[in-house]
C-alpha positions in Angstrom: -0.1 0.1 0.2 2.9 2.4 0.9 4.5 1.6 -2.3 1.3 2.5 -4.3 1.4 6.0 -2.3 4.3 7.1 -2.7 4.4 6.1 -6.5 0.8 8.2 -6.5 2.7 11.2 -5.2 5.7 11.3 -7.1 3.7 10.9 -10.0 2.3 14.4 -9.7 6.0 16.0 -9.4 9.6 15.3 -8.7 10.0 15.5 -4.6 12.2 15.8 -1.9 12.3 13.3 1.0 10.6 15.8 3.4 8.5 17.3 0.3 6.8 13.6 0.3 6.4 13.2 4.1 4.8 16.5 4.1 2.2 15.6 1.6 1.6 12.4 3.8 1.4 14.1 6.6 -1.5 16.8 5.3 -3.3 13.9 4.6 -2.8 11.8 7.5 -0.3 9.1 6.8 2.5 8.9 9.2 5.5 7.7 7.5 8.7 8.1 9.1 12.2 8.9 7.0 13.9 5.8 8.4 10.3 3.8 6.2 10.7 5.7 3.4 14.2 5.6 2.8 14.4 1.8 2.0 11.6 1.8 0.1 12.8 4.5 -2.2 16.2 3.0 -2.6 14.1 -0.3 -3.4 12.0 1.3 -6.2 15.0 3.1 -7.3 17.5 -0.3 -7.9 13.7 -1.8 -9.6 14.3 1.0 -12.3 11.2 2.3 -10.7 11.8 5.5 -10.0 15.1 7.7 -10.1 16.7 10.1 -8.7 18.6 13.9 -9.4 20.7 16.4 -7.3 19.1 19.7 -7.0 21.3 22.7 -5.2 19.4 23.8 -2.4 19.5 27.7 -1.4 19.7 27.1 1.8 21.5 23.7 2.7 23.4 20.6 1.1 22.2 19.7 -2.5 18.6 17.6 -2.3 17.9 14.3 -3.4 14.6 14.5 -6.1 12.7 11.4 -7.0 10.5 11.0 -10.2 8.8 8.2 -12.3 10.5 6.3 -14.5 9.0 5.2 -17.9 8.5 1.5 -15.9 7.4 3.6 -12.5 4.9 5.1 -15.2 3.4 1.7 -16.3 4.0 -0.3 -12.5 1.4 2.4 -11.9 -1.1 2.2 -14.5 -0.9 -1.6 -13.0 -1.6 -0.6 -9.5 -4.3 1.9 -10.4 -5.8 -1.6 -12.6 -5.5 -3.3 -8.6 -6.7 -0.8 -6.9 -9.9 -0.3 -8.4 -10.8 -3.8 -8.7 -9.7 -4.0 -4.5 -11.8 -1.3 -4.2 -14.9 -2.2 -6.1 -14.6 -5.8 -3.7 -15.0 -4.3 -0.9 -17.7 -1.8 -2.0 -19.3 -5.0 -2.9 -18.6 -7.1 0.4 -20.0 -3.9 2.5 -22.9 -3.6 0.5 -23.8 -7.1 1.3 -23.4 -6.7 5.0 -25.4 -3.4 4.8 -28.4 -5.6 2.5 -28.7 -8.3 5.2 
């Protein structure tokens, strides 16, 4: 689930880790850096995301993450999986309300 959420976030633009964490927090999803870094590293090693360095005006250069073409394809597959799961949950939820 977290992988899907991270890819959804990065799909919207290139983000620095603290930006990703802020977006998640604003949406009531609490994730700490020590959870996020290994996931980002695994996604990078799988060629789902990539990164680049950008100079910062307030400190050292920052690493920004973005989706690769493989990442965009994987996200499409994850969208379909999420839609199917969501539909199945809604179907089951509706069954329990009808009894």
